[in-house]
N, C-alpha and C positions, 0 to 999 in steps of 0.2 A: 164334753167337756167344747163352750162355745169360744168365738169373738168376743170384742172389746172393738164398741164401737162409742171416741166422744165423739159426739156435734158440737161441729165451732168450731175452727184453725186456726186462734187467737187467741191473741193474751193467756186471759182465764181455760182454752183450754190446753193449751202446755200446761198449769199449771195444776189439772185436773188431768192428765196422760202424768201431769210425777207422782203425782198421787197414786195410779191406778199401777208406779211400774212398782214404784211399794211394794203395790196389797199382792201384787205379781210374787213378788220375791216370797213371798210368807205361805199366801193358799195355791201356788201352782192354777190357779182361777181361770186362763182365758190362754186357748191357741196360738190368737193375735192379736195385738193391736192395731188399729187406727182410729185415722177420720175422717171425717165424716162431714163437707160444707160444699153449703151448694153454686155458694163464687171466690170460692180459693178459685187457682189457678196453679197449675201443676200437680205429679203427680205421687210429692212426696213434703212433709210437715214439719218440722222437727225431730226429722230421724222416723219418722211412720210413715205409714202411708196412706196414701189423701187420695177416696171416692166421692166424690158426687151419688147422693140418694138415691137416684135413683136404683145407682147399677148394686146396691148392696140390700133392699126393701124389697125383696121376694128373697132373700138368706134370711130361712130362720134361724139360722146358729147363730148372728149375732147379738147381743147385747147391747143398748145403746143406752146415751149417759147424754145428757142433755150441756154444755160444759159455754151457757152465756148468761151473762149480771142479767139484768133486765128481765122484769116478772113477765112482763108485755109476751117480750117475746120467747121467752120457756112455755108461758104454757102454748101460744100456736105450735110450735116445733112438738110441746108433748104431744095434740089434739094428735099434726098429723101422723105424728107414728104410730098413734094408739093406734086411728082409726086405718095406718094401712097392718097388723095387725102384729105392731114391730113387740119385743119384750122391750122392754124399762129398768133396767137392773139401777137398785142399789150401792156407790158406795162413800164407806166412814173408812174411814184414815186411821192408823195402825196408832196415830199416839190421840185422836179422841178420843172421850170420854164418854160409854155406853149408860146408861141406870138401863139394867134388864126389865123394868115392868116399863121403862120407855114405847112408844109405839111410833117408829119412822115408817115411812111409807115408803112408795114404789116410785123411786127414779129421783131419791131426797140425795147431796152431798153434802159428805159431811166431811168436812177441810180438820188438816192440822189442828191440836190442839182446843180443839173444836168441843164446848162440852150438851151431856143435853140430862135433864137432872130424874126423877124421880117418877114417874106418874104425865112429862108429859107429850104433848100429841106433837108430831109432826109430821103434817100428813102432805099429797105427793109430792114429790118438779118441785122440790124446798131444795135454795140454794143458804149451803151453815159455812161462812163464810171464818178463815182464820180468828183462834182469839172467844168465840159468842162462847157465849155461858147460856141458856134456855135451863131455868132456875126451873123446882119443879111442878104441877098442874100443869106449866102453860102451852098453849094450844097455836098449835102457827097454823095458816090458813095456802091452801097447794100453791104451788106454782111467784110463794113470796121466794124473799132473800133477805138473811138477817145479816148486814154485813161486819165488819172485822172489826170486833172490841168494841160490844153491844152487848150488854149485858141486860 
């Protein structure tokens, strides 16, 4: 079993951590849930450990997910993590609907009540916020953010 590192301790980080906790209750997927943020202060955030990247980057037992809603920042962090050999993971909320024919890349976050239809393609490191609906055959480019209530 691995550990989950939610990169970015902010408001979206809280939402992603809530989602990770829901996934954890169902799948028992991780041994630890941690926040990683190079700018946040303290050793705890939202009731979870808070560390800087340099404290965990060499620990190959972590899966990382990027919890920022800014596409340019998502891309920078994604490249920083992959260049350091970090494992990037995908989180799909248990309430989301994802077609078995959809392709979902690594590092994608599918938040509550989102829907991805048949043969849709979601490239790496995309954030799909709550209540979005991607129709059939849609192609979403890497590092994109699709905001809530968009269809």
